[in-house]
C-alpha positions in Angstrom: 46.5 113.0 60.4 46.5 116.3 62.4 48.6 117.1 65.4 46.6 118.8 68.1 48.7 121.2 70.1 48.0 121.9 73.7 51.4 122.6 75.3 51.8 121.8 79.0 53.8 125.0 79.4 50.7 127.3 79.0 47.3 127.3 80.7 44.9 124.6 79.4 42.1 125.7 77.2 39.1 127.3 78.9 36.7 124.9 77.0 36.7 122.1 74.6 39.2 123.2 72.0 42.9 122.8 71.1 45.3 125.7 71.3 46.5 124.8 67.8 46.3 122.2 65.1 49.2 121.3 62.8 48.1 120.3 59.3 50.7 118.1 57.6 52.1 119.0 54.1 50.1 117.8 51.2 46.7 118.4 52.7 44.0 120.5 51.0 42.5 123.4 52.9 39.0 124.8 52.7 38.4 128.2 54.1 34.7 128.7 54.8 33.2 132.2 55.0 31.2 133.1 58.0 27.9 131.4 58.1 24.8 132.8 59.8 21.8 131.0 61.2 19.5 131.4 58.2 17.7 128.5 56.5 17.5 128.0 52.7 13.9 129.4 52.9 15.3 132.6 54.5 13.9 131.6 58.0 15.9 132.8 61.0 15.0 131.1 64.3 15.0 133.4 67.4 16.8 130.8 69.5 20.6 131.0 69.4 21.0 127.2 69.7 18.9 126.8 66.6 20.8 129.5 64.8 24.1 127.7 65.8 22.7 124.4 64.4 21.9 126.2 61.1 25.4 127.8 61.0 27.0 124.4 61.3 24.5 122.8 58.8 25.5 125.5 56.3 29.2 124.9 57.0 28.7 121.2 56.5 27.0 121.9 53.1 30.0 124.0 52.0 32.5 121.3 53.2 30.5 118.6 51.4 31.0 120.5 48.1 34.8 119.8 48.7 34.2 116.2 49.7 34.8 117.0 53.4 32.7 116.9 56.6 32.8 118.6 60.0 35.4 116.0 61.0 37.8 117.9 58.7 37.5 121.2 60.7 40.8 122.3 62.2 39.8 125.9 63.2 36.6 127.5 64.3 36.1 131.3 64.6 32.8 132.2 66.2 31.2 135.6 66.7 28.2 136.0 69.1 26.2 139.1 69.8 25.9 138.6 73.6 27.6 136.7 76.4 24.2 135.1 77.2 24.6 133.1 73.9 27.8 131.3 74.9 26.2 128.3 76.7 23.9 127.4 73.8 26.7 127.8 71.3 29.1 125.7 73.3 26.5 122.9 73.8 26.0 122.6 70.0 29.8 122.9 69.2 30.7 120.3 71.9 28.1 117.9 70.6 29.4 118.2 67.0 33.1 118.1 67.6 34.8 115.2 69.4 38.2 115.1 71.1 40.7 116.3 70.2 38.7 119.4 69.3 39.7 122.0 66.7 41.4 125.2 67.5 38.8 127.8 68.3 38.3 131.5 68.9 35.2 133.1 70.3 34.4 136.8 70.1 31.5 138.9 71.4 30.6 141.5 68.8 28.3 144.5 68.7 26.1 143.1 66.0 25.6 141.7 62.6 24.2 142.8 59.2 20.6 142.2 60.4 19.4 142.5 63.9 17.8 139.0 64.0 21.3 137.3 63.6 22.8 136.3 66.9 25.8 134.3 65.8 28.2 133.8 62.9 30.7 131.0 62.5 33.6 130.5 60.1 35.9 127.5 59.8 39.0 126.2 58.2 39.0 122.5 57.2 41.8 120.3 56.0 41.9 116.9 54.4 
């Protein structure tokens, strides 16, 4: 279905992700806005791992509206508020996405719209 691109002529990825993903012609794309770690009841856990889980739960709900799942994700963009959050984020991401993994970018940012948010994740899915 997708062609995962990791050329031998460049350095391998630093983590579990692909350098690129080719989506063949005729596939639908879903572009998901950044999701934060907030529950439907407005609860925001303090733990970044729990916030990451909520981000991906929210993404899964958006994708379900289009008849897709996390298996359709071809690109992940993640924004974290501190380097200390990387390990917890990557543990959740690596558990949810099997090989070959989606293309991925991770940025450390100064902050979010509310101080309790530690992470925001947006994806592109195809199917």
